[in-house]
C-alpha positions in Angstrom: 44.9 54.1 19.3 42.8 56.6 21.3 40.2 55.8 23.9 37.3 56.1 21.4 38.9 53.6 19.1 39.6 51.3 22.1 35.8 51.4 22.9 34.9 50.7 19.3 37.3 47.8 19.1 36.0 46.3 22.4 32.4 46.5 21.2 33.0 45.0 17.8 35.0 42.1 19.3 32.1 41.4 21.6 29.6 41.6 18.8 31.6 39.2 16.7 31.6 36.7 19.5 27.9 37.0 20.0 27.4 36.5 16.2 29.6 33.4 16.2 27.5 32.0 19.0 24.3 32.5 17.1 23.0 35.3 19.4 22.2 37.8 16.6 19.9 40.0 18.7 22.6 40.3 21.4 25.2 41.2 18.8 22.9 43.9 17.3 22.4 45.3 20.8 26.1 45.4 21.5 26.7 47.3 18.2 24.1 49.8 19.0 25.5 50.3 22.5 29.0 50.7 21.1 28.0 53.3 18.6 26.3 55.3 21.3 29.2 54.8 23.7 31.9 56.2 21.4 30.1 59.5 21.6 30.3 59.5 25.4 33.2 61.3 26.9 34.9 59.2 29.6 37.3 60.2 32.3 41.0 60.5 32.0 42.7 58.4 29.3 45.3 55.7 29.7 48.7 56.4 31.0 51.5 56.8 28.5 53.9 54.3 30.1 54.2 50.8 28.8 56.3 47.8 29.8 59.2 47.0 27.5 58.0 44.2 25.2 60.1 41.0 25.7 60.9 38.5 23.1 61.3 34.9 24.1 61.3 31.4 22.6 59.2 28.4 23.3 61.6 25.6 22.1 65.0 24.2 22.9 67.2 26.0 20.4 70.1 28.5 20.7 68.7 32.0 20.6 69.6 34.2 17.7 70.9 37.8 18.2 67.4 39.1 17.8 65.9 36.6 20.3 67.3 37.9 23.5 65.1 39.3 26.2 65.1 43.1 26.7 64.1 42.4 30.3 67.4 40.7 31.3 69.0 44.0 32.3 66.5 44.6 35.1 65.8 41.1 36.4 68.8 40.4 38.5 68.9 37.7 41.2 65.7 37.3 43.3 66.4 36.1 46.9 64.7 32.9 48.0 62.8 34.7 50.7 61.0 37.4 48.8 61.2 40.4 51.1 59.6 42.6 48.5 56.1 41.3 49.2 54.0 41.4 52.2 50.5 42.0 53.7 48.6 45.1 52.7 45.8 46.5 54.8 42.9 47.4 52.5 43.1 48.6 48.9 43.7 52.2 48.1 40.8 53.7 46.2 41.3 54.7 42.6 39.0 56.0 39.9 35.8 53.9 39.9 35.3 51.6 36.9 32.4 53.1 34.9 29.9 51.1 32.9 29.6 51.7 29.2 26.6 53.9 28.4 23.7 51.6 27.8 25.7 48.4 28.4 24.1 45.5 30.4 24.8 46.0 34.1 25.9 43.0 36.1 23.4 41.3 38.4 23.7 42.4 42.1 25.4 39.1 42.9 28.3 40.1 40.7 30.5 42.5 42.7 31.7 45.5 40.9 35.4 46.0 41.4 37.5 49.1 42.1 41.0 48.0 41.2 43.5 49.4 43.7 47.2 49.8 43.8 49.1 46.5 44.4 50.2 45.6 47.9 52.9 47.8 49.2 56.4 46.2 49.7 56.8 44.7 53.1 58.4 41.8 54.9 56.5 38.6 54.6 56.5 36.7 57.9 55.6 33.3 56.6 57.9 30.5 55.3 59.1 30.3 51.7 60.6 26.9 51.3 62.2 24.8 48.5 60.8 21.4 47.6 61.0 18.9 44.8 58.5 16.4 43.3 59.2 13.4 41.1 57.2 10.9 39.1 57.5 8.9 35.9 57.6 12.1 33.9 60.6 13.5 35.7 61.5 15.8 38.6 60.5 19.4 39.1 61.5 21.8 41.9 59.0 24.2 43.4 58.7 26.8 46.1 56.0 26.9 48.6 54.8 29.9 50.6 53.2 29.0 54.0 51.4 31.9 55.6 52.4 32.8 59.2 48.8 32.4 60.4 48.7 28.7 59.3 48.1 26.5 62.4 46.6 23.4 60.9 43.3 24.9 59.8 42.1 24.1 56.2 43.3 26.8 53.8 43.1 27.4 50.1 46.0 26.7 47.7 47.0 28.6 44.6 49.4 27.1 42.0 51.4 29.7 40.1 53.0 28.8 36.7 55.8 31.2 35.5 56.5 32.3 32.0 59.6 31.6 29.8 63.0 32.6 31.2 61.5 33.1 34.6 62.1 31.3 37.9 59.8 30.5 40.7 61.3 33.2 42.9 61.2 35.7 40.1 57.6 35.0 39.5 56.8 35.3 43.2 58.5 38.7 43.3 56.8 40.0 40.2 53.3 38.9 41.0 53.4 39.8 44.8 51.3 36.7 45.4 53.1 35.9 48.6 51.9 39.3 50.0 48.3 38.3 49.2 48.8 34.8 50.7 50.0 36.4 53.9 47.2 38.9 54.0 44.4 36.5 53.2 45.9 33.4 54.7 46.4 30.8 51.9 49.2 28.6 50.5 50.8 29.5 47.2 53.2 27.2 45.3 55.4 28.0 42.3 56.5 24.9 40.2 59.6 25.6 38.2 60.3 24.3 34.7 63.6 22.5 34.4 66.1 24.0 31.9 66.8 20.4 30.8 63.2 20.2 29.6 63.3 23.6 27.8 66.4 25.7 27.4 64.3 28.9 28.0 62.5 27.3 30.9 59.2 27.5 29.1 56.4 25.1 29.9 56.0 22.9 26.8 52.3 23.7 26.4 52.5 23.3 22.6 53.4 19.6 22.7 50.6 17.1 22.5 52.5 15.0 25.1 51.9 17.8 27.6 48.2 18.4 26.9 46.7 15.4 28.7 46.1 14.4 32.3 48.3 11.7 33.8 51.2 12.4 31.4 54.1 14.8 31.0 54.2 18.2 32.6 50.5 18.3 33.6 51.1 15.1 35.7 54.1 16.8 37.4 52.1 20.0 38.2 49.1 18.0 39.4 51.5 15.8 41.5 53.0 18.9 43.2 49.4 20.1 43.9 48.5 16.7 45.5 51.7 16.5 47.4 51.0 19.8 49.1 47.4 18.7 49.7 48.6 15.6 51.5 51.4 17.3 53.5 49.3 20.2 54.8 45.7 20.8 55.6 44.4 22.2 52.3 40.7 22.8 51.6 40.1 20.5 48.6 37.3 22.8 47.4 39.6 25.8 47.2 42.5 24.8 45.1 43.3 27.0 42.1 45.8 27.4 39.3 47.1 30.5 37.5 49.9 31.4 35.1 51.6 33.9 32.8 52.3 33.5 29.1 53.7 29.9 28.6 52.6 29.4 32.2 49.2 30.8 31.3 48.9 28.4 28.4 49.8 25.5 30.8 47.3 26.8 33.3 44.5 26.4 30.7 45.8 22.8 30.1 45.6 22.1 33.8 42.1 23.5 34.0 40.9 21.5 31.0 42.5 18.2 32.0 42.1 18.4 35.8 38.7 20.1 36.3 38.0 18.0 39.4 41.3 19.1 41.1 41.1 22.9 40.5 38.1 25.0 41.4 39.0 28.0 39.1 41.8 29.2 36.8 43.6 32.5 36.2 45.3 33.2 33.0 47.5 36.2 32.1 48.6 36.7 28.5 48.0 33.0 27.8 46.4 30.9 25.1 43.4 28.5 24.7 43.6 24.8 25.5 45.0 22.9 22.5 45.9 26.1 20.7 48.9 24.4 19.2 50.2 20.9 18.4 53.8 21.5 17.7 56.6 24.1 17.6 55.4 25.8 14.4 51.7 26.0 15.3 52.8 27.3 18.7 54.4 30.4 17.2 51.4 30.8 14.8 49.0 30.7 17.7 51.0 33.3 19.7 50.8 35.7 16.8 47.4 34.8 15.2 45.4 33.0 17.8 44.2 29.4 18.1 43.3 27.4 15.0 39.7 26.8 14.1 40.1 23.2 15.3 41.0 24.0 18.9 39.7 21.5 21.4 36.3 21.6 23.2 36.3 21.4 26.9 34.5 18.5 28.5 34.0 20.7 31.6 34.8 24.4 32.1 35.8 25.6 35.5 35.4 29.4 36.3 38.0 31.5 34.4 39.5 35.0 34.9 41.9 36.2 32.2 44.0 39.3 31.8 45.6 40.5 28.5 47.3 43.7 27.4 46.0 45.1 24.1 49.5 46.1 23.0 50.9 42.6 23.6 53.1 41.8 20.6 54.3 38.5 22.0 51.0 36.7 22.6 48.4 38.5 20.5 45.3 39.7 22.3 43.0 37.6 20.0 44.1 34.7 22.1 42.1 36.1 25.0 39.0 36.1 22.7 39.6 32.5 21.6 40.0 31.4 25.2 36.8 33.1 26.1 34.9 31.4 23.2 36.3 28.0 24.2 35.3 28.5 27.8 31.8 29.8 27.1 31.2 26.8 24.9 32.5 24.4 27.5 30.5 25.6 30.5 28.1 22.9 31.6 24.4 23.3 30.7 23.4 24.2 34.2 25.8 27.1 34.3 25.7 28.6 30.8 25.9 32.4 30.6 22.6 34.2 31.1 22.7 36.5 28.1 25.6 38.6 27.0 28.5 40.1 28.9 28.3 42.9 31.4 30.9 45.5 30.5 32.7 47.9 32.7 35.3 50.4 31.8 37.6 52.0 34.3 41.0 53.6 34.9 43.6 53.1 37.5 44.8 56.4 39.0 48.2 57.1 37.5 48.0 53.9 35.4 46.2 52.2 32.6 42.6 52.1 31.5 40.9 48.7 31.4 37.7 47.0 30.1 36.2 44.2 32.2 33.8 41.7 30.6 31.8 39.6 33.0 29.7 36.6 32.0 27.2 35.5 34.7 25.5 32.1 34.9 21.7 31.6 35.4 22.1 32.3 39.2 23.9 35.6 38.5 27.3 34.4 39.5 30.2 35.5 37.3 31.7 32.4 35.8 34.0 34.1 33.3 35.8 37.4 33.5 38.0 38.9 30.8 40.1 42.0 31.5 41.7 43.9 28.7 44.4 46.3 29.9 44.7 49.2 27.4 48.2 50.3 26.2 49.8 47.4 28.2 52.2 44.9 26.6 53.3 41.4 27.5 53.6 41.8 31.3 51.8 41.0 34.5 49.4 43.8 35.2 50.0 45.5 38.5 53.1 43.5 39.1 56.3 44.6 41.0 59.4 45.8 39.1 61.4 43.4 41.3 60.2 40.6 39.0 60.5 40.3 35.2 57.7 40.9 32.7 55.6 43.2 34.9 53.6 46.3 34.3 53.2 48.1 37.6 50.7 50.7 36.2 47.9 48.3 35.4 45.0 47.1 37.5 46.3 44.5 40.0 45.8 41.1 38.3 47.0 39.2 41.4 44.5 40.9 43.7 41.6 40.4 41.2 42.5 36.7 40.7 42.5 36.1 44.4 39.2 37.9 44.7 37.8 35.8 41.8 39.1 32.6 43.4 37.5 33.4 46.7 34.2 33.8 44.9 34.5 30.3 43.4 35.0 27.4 45.7 34.4 24.1 43.9 30.8 22.9 44.5 
């Protein structure tokens, strides 16, 4: 698909969402802007490289010959102390994200972003320690990164949920989140799914027993969060959760079921809350999106989501369904003010992207959706030292941390 087709697809998807929401005038305006925009010549196109598309399972069954991960040959063993990550001074400039011709520009209070290259590899000087947590639902191990500048002052906490076949150390290496934690001084924790709970180490997001607060895996993740908050000086207004793939689906569950614990959520290649209710519907949702009966949110916390438009493992339509669910769930006082502001940009030497930003009545971005063009099922801007990463994309980790910093819990 070329760049002009990408622009048309983005515009039509946005127009469809506006129509479903009953905003016909906004939908018409989006269509008009899109038709004008496809005649506008942008800067350089997307890079040709693409991450190898992994295949993985979401249930406890023996894999077939066609269900083995193509990433296994390059994962290897990740050391406990991730020396591939570290602080970065500033963000190298790349091509500026350009607005679509005629598209709504974001309010001044919504900061435009210039995605830079991910943090350069360096030694992290904080502590990366192993811990465990247990409750009635079981026991889970987790790793905790404590930044070297921590001296008892209140700091933010980010909970990171890995995808299938990954480990906590692997996910830390791939996302480089420890480097950002060291640079910006915050805690980051990586709960790890037990292989006894799922043979592929997937979070069981598709099971109803794991879609409620106080039960199952959500209670374990929330318990880990609270244990860290009680053991260290954590700013309770700046606690966040993020995840990739099955971990992204679980992150939406945590955001939906613990909106008073987490201030904002980041989802990469994930699914909407309640997108499935069993094994079969889980696979269907991954390929076709959530059912028409997906759950409504009682309260929607701020959301930033990333998805590659060449993802054949979790279809990109899931990002649209998550967006619809979130916009419908935002409390009355913070409903989006009009349609989305749309930016298009290109990372130097990497992928093009489209960023949709939905502001509230005060002009603050409450939802961001990033579509990374020509990228597959991989963490955008991640390190090749971890699995399921796409180093050429805009840096999802940096943008999530930026978004989290903009959204302390009020």
